[in-house]
Residue, then its C-alpha position, 0 to 999 in steps of 0.5 A: m499499499t502507497s500515500q496514493s490509497p487510501l486506508i478507509q475512506l470516511d464514508e466507511w464508519p462512522a464518528g466515535d468508532f474504531a477501524e483496522a487496515e492495512g499500511l506499510v510503517e516505516g517499511i513494515h506491513s502493519s494492521i493499523l488501529l483508526y480512530r474517528q472523532g468526527d473529521t479527525v483520525r488518529g492512527y496506533l499500530n493495533t498492538c499492545p505494549h503490554a504482550g505485543r498481542r494485536l488489539d482486536w477480538s477478531p480482525g477489525q472489531f474492536l472492545a471500548t468502554k461505554d466512556g469511549l476508551l479502546v480495551c484490549a481483547a487479550h488482557g483487558a488493558s484500557f487505552r485512551m483514544d486521544d494519545g494511546e494512554c493506557v490508564a487500566g489494567p497489565c500496561r498501566g502508564e505505557a502507551l500505543l505506538s503512534v501513526a501520522v495518517e492524514v484525512r483529504d479529499g474525503g480518504v484516510y491516508l498514510a501521512p507522509 
């Protein structure tokens, strides 16, 4: 996947929800967790800092608290989506690895 191909289109998922996409991050084919807040999208590697496992319980299916925290399906760690910090669970104080993304022309792209 190149920066010329969108990871996902904004109209493919609602605001306040998660999505998963595949892309090259620092030359490595990676699973990317995307979180949408209105027209703002944040990207993180889809990897829990606790044990290196994927955060989703099934590809592209993520658990969240009613307060909007992302919950790791493997060990229950909870992450804020504004900065990726783990606020509860076995990796408290650590954070998800950020992936630079940008929104343009209705699509979400890896930032150059």
